[in-house]
C-alpha positions as protocol buffer text, in pm:
chain_id: "A"
residue {
  index: 1
  type: MET
  ca { x: 1966 y: 206 z: -2029 }
}
residue {
  index: 2
  type: ARG
  ca { x: 1982 y: 281 z: -1657 }
}
residue {
  index: 3
  type: GLY
  ca { x: 2056 y: -78 z: -1557 }
}
residue {
  index: 4
  type: ALA
  ca { x: 2334 y: -125 z: -1812 }
}
residue {
  index: 5
  type: GLY
  ca { x: 2655 y: -260 z: -1664 }
}
residue {
  index: 6
  type: LEU
  ca { x: 2498 y: -392 z: -1343 }
}
residue {
  index: 7
  type: PRO
  ca { x: 2563 y: -751 z: -1232 }
}
residue {
  index: 8
  type: ALA
  ca { x: 2305 y: -996 z: -1364 }
}
residue {
  index: 9
  type: GLY
  ca { x: 2180 y: -1095 z: -1018 }
}
residue {
  index: 10
  type: LEU
  ca { x: 2124 y: -733 z: -917 }
}
residue {
  index: 11
  type: LEU
  ca { x: 1955 y: -651 z: -1246 }
}
residue {
  index: 12
  type: ASP
  ca { x: 1725 y: -949 z: -1197 }
}
residue {
  index: 13
  type: ASP
  ca { x: 1624 y: -826 z: -850 }
}
residue {
  index: 14
  type: LEU
  ca { x: 1555 y: -475 z: -979 }
}
residue {
  index: 15
  type: THR
  ca { x: 1349 y: -614 z: -1266 }
}
residue {
  index: 16
  type: ILE
  ca { x: 1149 y: -843 z: -1037 }
}
residue {
  index: 17
  type: ALA
  ca { x: 1056 y: -548 z: -814 }
}
residue {
  index: 18
  type: GLU
  ca { x: 924 y: -347 z: -1108 }
}
residue {
  index: 19
  type: ARG
  ca { x: 755 y: -651 z: -1262 }
}
residue {
  index: 20
  type: THR
  ca { x: 577 y: -719 z: -932 }
}
residue {
  index: 21
  type: LEU
  ca { x: 430 y: -368 z: -943 }
}
residue {
  index: 22
  type: LEU
  ca { x: 317 y: -423 z: -1303 }
}
residue {
  index: 23
  type: THR
  ca { x: 151 y: -754 z: -1211 }
}
residue {
  index: 24
  type: ARG
  ca { x: -31 y: -609 z: -911 }
}
residue {
  index: 25
  type: ALA
  ca { x: -142 y: -302 z: -1103 }
}
residue {
  index: 26
  type: SER
  ca { x: -277 y: -524 z: -1381 }
}
residue {
  index: 27
  type: ARG
  ca { x: -479 y: -724 z: -1127 }
}
residue {
  index: 28
  type: TRP
  ca { x: -607 y: -395 z: -981 }
}
residue {
  index: 29
  type: PHE
  ca { x: -741 y: -285 z: -1318 }
}
residue {
  index: 30
  type: LEU
  ca { x: -906 y: -623 z: -1377 }
}
residue {
  index: 31
  type: GLU
  ca { x: -1078 y: -608 z: -1038 }
}
residue {
  index: 32
  type: HIS
  ca { x: -1171 y: -241 z: -1011 }
}
residue {
  index: 33
  type: ARG
  ca { x: -1234 y: -115 z: -1361 }
}
residue {
  index: 34
  type: PRO
  ca { x: -1506 y: -204 z: -1615 }
}
residue {
  index: 35
  type: GLN
  ca { x: -1416 y: -473 z: -1864 }
}
residue {
  index: 36
  type: PRO
  ca { x: -1315 y: -468 z: -2141 }
}
residue {
  index: 37
  type: LEU
  ca { x: -1083 y: -183 z: -2051 }
}
residue {
  index: 38
  type: PRO
  ca { x: -1106 y: 128 z: -2272 }
}
residue {
  index: 39
  type: ILE
  ca { x: -728 y: 167 z: -2278 }
}
residue {
  index: 40
  type: ALA
  ca { x: -703 y: 526 z: -2403 }
}
residue {
  index: 41
  type: ALA
  ca { x: -962 y: 649 z: -2152 }
}
residue {
  index: 42
  type: GLU
  ca { x: -794 y: 466 z: -1864 }
}
residue {
  index: 43
  type: VAL
  ca { x: -457 y: 614 z: -1952 }
}
residue {
  index: 44
  type: ARG
  ca { x: -608 y: 962 z: -1939 }
}
residue {
  index: 45
  type: ARG
  ca { x: -793 y: 888 z: -1614 }
}
residue {
  index: 46
  type: TYR
  ca { x: -487 y: 760 z: -1429 }
}
residue {
  index: 47
  type: HIS
  ca { x: -228 y: 992 z: -1577 }
}
residue {
  index: 48
  type: VAL
  ca { x: -236 y: 1167 z: -1237 }
}
residue {
  index: 49
  type: VAL
  ca { x: -46 y: 869 z: -1093 }
}
residue {
  index: 50
  type: GLU
  ca { x: 271 y: 994 z: -1264 }
}
residue {
  index: 51
  type: GLN
  ca { x: 223 y: 1334 z: -1100 }
}
residue {
  index: 52
  type: LEU
  ca { x: 160 y: 1180 z: -757 }
}
residue {
  index: 53
  type: THR
  ca { x: 459 y: 946 z: -755 }
}
residue {
  index: 54
  type: PRO
  ca { x: 714 y: 1208 z: -635 }
}
residue {
  index: 55
  type: LEU
  ca { x: 482 y: 1293 z: -342 }
}
residue {
  index: 56
  type: ILE
  ca { x: 523 y: 948 z: -185 }
}
residue {
  index: 57
  type: ALA
  ca { x: 845 y: 1070 z: -23 }
}
residue {
  index: 58
  type: GLN
  ca { x: 661 y: 1343 z: 169 }
}
residue {
  index: 59
  type: TRP
  ca { x: 355 y: 1129 z: 249 }
}
residue {
  index: 60
  type: ALA
  ca { x: 558 y: 840 z: 389 }
}
residue {
  index: 61
  type: ARG
  ca { x: 545 y: 820 z: 767 }
}
residue {
  index: 62
  type: PRO
  ca { x: 840 y: 679 z: 970 }
}
residue {
  index: 63
  type: THR
  ca { x: 773 y: 308 z: 917 }
}
residue {
  index: 64
  type: ILE
  ca { x: 725 y: 334 z: 541 }
}
residue {
  index: 65
  type: ALA
  ca { x: 1000 y: 593 z: 496 }
}
residue {
  index: 66
  type: GLY
  ca { x: 1237 y: 368 z: 690 }
}
residue {
  index: 67
  type: GLU
  ca { x: 1152 y: 69 z: 473 }
}
residue {
  index: 68
  type: ILE
  ca { x: 1209 y: 268 z: 154 }
}
residue {
  index: 69
  type: ASP
  ca { x: 1542 y: 395 z: 288 }
}
residue {
  index: 70
  type: ARG
  ca { x: 1658 y: 45 z: 387 }
}
residue {
  index: 71
  type: THR
  ca { x: 1560 y: -108 z: 54 }
}
residue {
  index: 72
  type: ALA
  ca { x: 1723 y: 173 z: -143 }
}
residue {
  index: 73
  type: ALA
  ca { x: 2039 y: 153 z: 68 }
}
residue {
  index: 74
  type: ALA
  ca { x: 2064 y: -223 z: 7 }
}
residue {
  index: 75
  type: PHE
  ca { x: 2041 y: -171 z: -370 }
}
residue {
  index: 76
  type: ILE
  ca { x: 2293 y: 114 z: -360 }
}
residue {
  index: 77
  type: ALA
  ca { x: 2536 y: -104 z: -163 }
}
residue {
  index: 78
  type: ARG
  ca { x: 2516 y: -358 z: -446 }
}
residue {
  index: 79
  type: GLY
  ca { x: 2603 y: -98 z: -709 }
}
residue {
  index: 80
  type: THR
  ca { x: 2271 y: 58 z: -811 }
}
residue {
  index: 81
  type: GLY
  ca { x: 2259 y: 431 z: -872 }
}
residue {
  index: 82
  type: PRO
  ca { x: 2075 y: 624 z: -598 }
}
residue {
  index: 83
  type: VAL
  ca { x: 1794 y: 749 z: -823 }
}
residue {
  index: 84
  type: LEU
  ca { x: 1715 y: 405 z: -963 }
}
residue {
  index: 85
  type: ALA
  ca { x: 1750 y: 247 z: -618 }
}
residue {
  index: 86
  type: ARG
  ca { x: 1491 y: 480 z: -463 }
}
residue {
  index: 87
  type: GLU
  ca { x: 1260 y: 440 z: -761 }
}
residue {
  index: 88
  type: VAL
  ca { x: 1261 y: 62 z: -720 }
}
residue {
  index: 89
  type: ALA
  ca { x: 1233 y: 86 z: -340 }
}
residue {
  index: 90
  type: THR
  ca { x: 925 y: 307 z: -380 }
}
residue {
  index: 91
  type: ALA
  ca { x: 762 y: 78 z: -640 }
}
residue {
  index: 92
  type: PRO
  ca { x: 543 y: -124 z: -395 }
}
residue {
  index: 93
  type: TYR
  ca { x: 379 y: 196 z: -270 }
}
residue {
  index: 94
  type: ARG
  ca { x: 291 y: 322 z: -617 }
}
residue {
  index: 95
  type: LEU
  ca { x: 6 y: 69 z: -631 }
}
residue {
  index: 96
  type: HIS
  ca { x: -181 y: 276 z: -370 }
}
residue {
  index: 97
  type: LEU
  ca { x: -181 y: 570 z: -611 }
}
residue {
  index: 98
  type: LEU
  ca { x: -450 y: 402 z: -823 }
}
residue {
  index: 99
  type: ASP
  ca { x: -686 y: 394 z: -524 }
}
residue {
  index: 100
  type: ILE
  ca { x: -587 y: 748 z: -431 }
}
residue {
  index: 101
  type: ALA
  ca { x: -679 y: 870 z: -780 }
}
residue {
  index: 102
  type: ASP
  ca { x: -1018 y: 699 z: -753 }
}
residue {
  index: 103
  type: LEU
  ca { x: -1088 y: 826 z: -401 }
}
residue {
  index: 104
  type: ALA
  ca { x: -1001 y: 1183 z: -495 }
}
residue {
  index: 105
  type: GLU
  ca { x: -1266 y: 1170 z: -765 }
}
residue {
  index: 106
  type: ILE
  ca { x: -1526 y: 992 z: -548 }
}
residue {
  index: 107
  type: ALA
  ca { x: -1481 y: 1230 z: -252 }
}
residue {
  index: 108
  type: ASP
  ca { x: -1418 y: 1537 z: -470 }
}
residue {
  index: 109
  type: ARG
  ca { x: -1096 y: 1610 z: -284 }
}
residue {
  index: 110
  type: ASP
  ca { x: -748 y: 1712 z: -392 }
}
residue {
  index: 111
  type: PRO
  ca { x: -542 y: 1400 z: -478 }
}
residue {
  index: 112
  type: GLY
  ca { x: -253 y: 1531 z: -269 }
}
residue {
  index: 113
  type: GLU
  ca { x: -474 y: 1553 z: 39 }
}
residue {
  index: 114
  type: VAL
  ca { x: -618 y: 1207 z: -23 }
}
residue {
  index: 115
  type: GLY
  ca { x: -272 y: 1061 z: -73 }
}
residue {
  index: 116
  type: ASP
  ca { x: -143 y: 1207 z: 252 }
}
residue {
  index: 117
  type: LEU
  ca { x: -439 y: 1060 z: 440 }
}
residue {
  index: 118
  type: ALA
  ca { x: -407 y: 720 z: 272 }
}
residue {
  index: 119
  type: PHE
  ca { x: -42 y: 690 z: 373 }
}
residue {
  index: 120
  type: ALA
  ca { x: -132 y: 805 z: 725 }
}
residue {
  index: 121
  type: VAL
  ca { x: -390 y: 523 z: 734 }
}
residue {
  index: 122
  type: LEU
  ca { x: -128 y: 273 z: 614 }
}
residue {
  index: 123
  type: GLU
  ca { x: 98 y: 371 z: 902 }
}
residue {
  index: 124
  type: HIS
  ca { x: -154 y: 437 z: 1178 }
}
residue {
  index: 125
  type: PHE
  ca { x: -337 y: 105 z: 1146 }
}
residue {
  index: 126
  type: GLY
  ca { x: -25 y: -100 z: 1079 }
}
residue {
  index: 127
  type: ILE
  ca { x: -154 y: -208 z: 738 }
}
residue {
  index: 128
  type: ASP
  ca { x: 181 y: -165 z: 568 }
}
residue {
  index: 129
  type: GLN
  ca { x: 339 y: -403 z: 821 }
}
residue {
  index: 130
  type: LEU
  ca { x: 64 y: -656 z: 753 }
}
residue {
  index: 131
  type: LEU
  ca { x: 126 y: -626 z: 379 }
}
residue {
  index: 132
  type: GLY
  ca { x: 492 y: -691 z: 443 }
}
residue {
  index: 133
  type: ALA
  ca { x: 409 y: -998 z: 651 }
}
residue {
  index: 134
  type: VAL
  ca { x: 184 y: -1131 z: 373 }
}
residue {
  index: 135
  type: SER
  ca { x: 477 y: -1106 z: 132 }
}
residue {
  index: 136
  type: THR
  ca { x: 678 y: -1342 z: 353 }
}
residue {
  index: 137
  type: LEU
  ca { x: 415 y: -1618 z: 352 }
}
residue {
  index: 138
  type: PRO
  ca { x: 532 y: -1937 z: 180 }
}
residue {
  index: 139
  type: ARG
  ca { x: 402 y: -2028 z: -165 }
}
residue {
  index: 140
  type: ILE
  ca { x: 357 y: -2396 z: -89 }
}
residue {
  index: 141
  type: ASP
  ca { x: 89 y: -2463 z: -347 }
}
residue {
  index: 142
  type: ARG
  ca { x: -182 y: -2295 z: -552 }
}
residue {
  index: 143
  type: TRP
  ca { x: -410 y: -2254 z: -249 }
}
residue {
  index: 144
  type: HIS
  ca { x: -147 y: -2082 z: -41 }
}
residue {
  index: 145
  type: LEU
  ca { x: -78 y: -1849 z: -334 }
}
residue {
  index: 146
  type: LEU
  ca { x: -447 y: -1767 z: -366 }
}
residue {
  index: 147
  type: ALA
  ca { x: -470 y: -1707 z: 10 }
}
residue {
  index: 148
  type: ARG
  ca { x: -180 y: -1461 z: -13 }
}
residue {
  index: 149
  type: LEU
  ca { x: -352 y: -1277 z: -296 }
}
residue {
  index: 150
  type: ALA
  ca { x: -681 y: -1265 z: -104 }
}
residue {
  index: 151
  type: LEU
  ca { x: -514 y: -1121 z: 206 }
}
residue {
  index: 152
  type: ARG
  ca { x: -331 y: -861 z: 0 }
}
residue {
  index: 153
  type: ASP
  ca { x: -655 y: -762 z: -175 }
}
residue {
  index: 154
  type: ASP
  ca { x: -832 y: -735 z: 162 }
}
residue {
  index: 155
  type: LEU
  ca { x: -560 y: -508 z: 300 }
}
residue {
  index: 156
  type: HIS
  ca { x: -574 y: -277 z: -2 }
}
residue {
  index: 157
  type: PHE
  ca { x: -952 y: -273 z: 34 }
}
residue {
  index: 158
  type: LEU
  ca { x: -904 y: -167 z: 397 }
}
residue {
  index: 159
  type: VAL
  ca { x: -680 y: 125 z: 302 }
}
residue {
  index: 160
  type: ARG
  ca { x: -932 y: 236 z: 43 }
}
residue {
  index: 161
  type: SER
  ca { x: -1236 y: 193 z: 270 }
}
residue {
  index: 162
  type: LEU
  ca { x: -1083 y: 352 z: 579 }
}
residue {
  index: 163
  type: THR
  ca { x: -952 y: 648 z: 381 }
}
residue {
  index: 164
  type: LEU
  ca { x: -1291 y: 710 z: 221 }
}
residue {
  index: 165
  type: ALA
  ca { x: -1477 y: 673 z: 552 }
}
residue {
  index: 166
  type: ILE
  ca { x: -1246 y: 924 z: 720 }
}
residue {
  index: 167
  type: LEU
  ca { x: -1270 y: 1166 z: 427 }
}
residue {
  index: 168
  type: ARG
  ca { x: -1649 y: 1165 z: 449 }
}
residue {
  index: 169
  type: LEU
  ca { x: -1636 y: 1278 z: 813 }
}
residue {
  index: 170
  type: SER
  ca { x: -1371 y: 1547 z: 768 }
}
residue {
  index: 171
  type: GLU
  ca { x: -1332 y: 1887 z: 611 }
}
residue {
  index: 172
  type: PRO
  ca { x: -1092 y: 1969 z: 325 }
}
residue {
  index: 173
  type: GLY
  ca { x: -756 y: 2093 z: 447 }
}
residue {
  index: 174
  type: GLU
  ca { x: -761 y: 1921 z: 786 }
}
residue {
  index: 175
  type: ASP
  ca { x: -443 y: 1754 z: 908 }
}
residue {
  index: 176
  type: ALA
  ca { x: -443 y: 1383 z: 818 }
}
residue {
  index: 177
  type: GLN
  ca { x: -365 y: 1265 z: 1172 }
}
residue {
  index: 178
  type: MET
  ca { x: -637 y: 1487 z: 1313 }
}
residue {
  index: 179
  type: GLN
  ca { x: -886 y: 1341 z: 1065 }
}
residue {
  index: 180
  type: ILE
  ca { x: -798 y: 990 z: 1182 }
}
residue {
  index: 181
  type: THR
  ca { x: -822 y: 1091 z: 1550 }
}
residue {
  index: 182
  type: ASP
  ca { x: -1167 y: 1246 z: 1500 }
}
residue {
  index: 183
  type: TRP
  ca { x: -1290 y: 937 z: 1315 }
}
residue {
  index: 184
  type: GLU
  ca { x: -1156 y: 707 z: 1588 }
}
residue {
  index: 185
  type: SER
  ca { x: -1315 y: 900 z: 1872 }
}
residue {
  index: 186
  type: ALA
  ca { x: -1656 y: 736 z: 1816 }
}
residue {
  index: 187
  type: ARG
  ca { x: -1504 y: 389 z: 1782 }
}
residue {
  index: 188
  type: SER
  ca { x: -1259 y: 369 z: 2069 }
}
residue {
  index: 189
  type: THR
  ca { x: -1395 y: 48 z: 2223 }
}
residue {
  index: 190
  type: THR
  ca { x: -1398 y: -146 z: 1896 }
}
residue {
  index: 191
  type: LEU
  ca { x: -1057 y: -14 z: 1791 }
}
residue {
  index: 192
  type: SER
  ca { x: -903 y: -110 z: 2124 }
}
residue {
  index: 193
  type: ARG
  ca { x: -1011 y: -470 z: 2073 }
}
residue {
  index: 194
  type: VAL
  ca { x: -899 y: -469 z: 1710 }
}
residue {
  index: 195
  type: ARG
  ca { x: -555 y: -329 z: 1796 }
}
residue {
  index: 196
  type: ALA
  ca { x: -505 y: -598 z: 2059 }
}
residue {
  index: 197
  type: THR
  ca { x: -585 y: -865 z: 1799 }
}
residue {
  index: 198
  type: VAL
  ca { x: -354 y: -716 z: 1534 }
}
residue {
  index: 199
  type: GLU
  ca { x: -69 y: -657 z: 1779 }
}
residue {
  index: 200
  type: GLY
  ca { x: -107 y: -1012 z: 1911 }
}
residue {
  index: 201
  type: ALA
  ca { x: -79 y: -1155 z: 1562 }
}
residue {
  index: 202
  type: MET
  ca { x: 220 y: -940 z: 1469 }
}
residue {
  index: 203
  type: ALA
  ca { x: 398 y: -1016 z: 1798 }
}
residue {
  index: 204
  type: ALA
  ca { x: 433 y: -1379 z: 1694 }
}
residue {
  index: 205
  type: ALA
  ca { x: 770 y: -1478 z: 1548 }
}
residue {
  index: 206
  type: GLU
  ca { x: 584 y: -1598 z: 1239 }
}
residue {
  index: 207
  type: PRO
  ca { x: 216 y: -1496 z: 1239 }
}
residue {
  index: 208
  type: GLY
  ca { x: 152 y: -1725 z: 944 }
}
residue {
  index: 209
  type: LEU
  ca { x: -155 y: -1744 z: 728 }
}
residue {
  index: 210
  type: ALA
  ca { x: -391 y: -1806 z: 1022 }
}
residue {
  index: 211
  type: GLY
  ca { x: -263 y: -1515 z: 1231 }
}
residue {
  index: 212
  type: LEU
  ca { x: -271 y: -1270 z: 942 }
}
residue {
  index: 213
  type: THR
  ca { x: -620 y: -1381 z: 841 }
}
residue {
  index: 214
  type: VAL
  ca { x: -747 y: -1312 z: 1195 }
}
residue {
  index: 215
  type: ALA
  ca { x: -574 y: -972 z: 1202 }
}
residue {
  index: 216
  type: VAL
  ca { x: -721 y: -867 z: 867 }
}
residue {
  index: 217
  type: ARG
  ca { x: -1067 y: -985 z: 968 }
}
residue {
  index: 218
  type: ALA
  ca { x: -1043 y: -779 z: 1288 }
}
residue {
  index: 219
  type: LEU
  ca { x: -948 y: -467 z: 1093 }
}
residue {
  index: 220
  type: ARG
  ca { x: -1235 y: -519 z: 850 }
}
residue {
  index: 221
  type: SER
  ca { x: -1478 y: -505 z: 1142 }
}
residue {
  index: 222
  type: VAL
  ca { x: -1411 y: -132 z: 1193 }
}
residue {
  index: 223
  type: VAL
  ca { x: -1498 y: -30 z: 838 }
}
């Protein structure tokens, strides 16, 4: 067992990180796939996720790569082996692989190309930072918890929608950043206003539920 011999507190933190991924992935299947789930068929359909997982390291742009490095380093400093530490640090980003698998099929594109673009979208539009801010919101009561879940769902919807919209206006094999630039060229006025709103919300010491809701709503307006 890879976690054998680790302090109980550290093992708990590693387990929570992996359990969070499992919980979010379960919710994804309940929301995006036909019910009741044909388990065997779904396993075959999303088997590509296992193949895509190692590619996250090369898709990750500076902000995401830095966050993975910091999280992994913190676990290593507490005694976790480097391989397990990076696996756990990468866990939050594996959820995007389910959307990437779907989008590759919908757009009839190579999953590797779709994944690279999706992670470019996460970085370029600051969506990963917004997801991180949502994770810091307090869980005061049931309604605050539901609001957190709704914001997180909206942000994942944005990654999916923006990636698909950009794919539909690009050619296979184009550089991901160039695809985004071409897509933005016809929306410069709207995007300028949206960026100002998002940056204003994120500039606050604690954007809070209200600030994040406004930022997410602004981003949705460009899809």
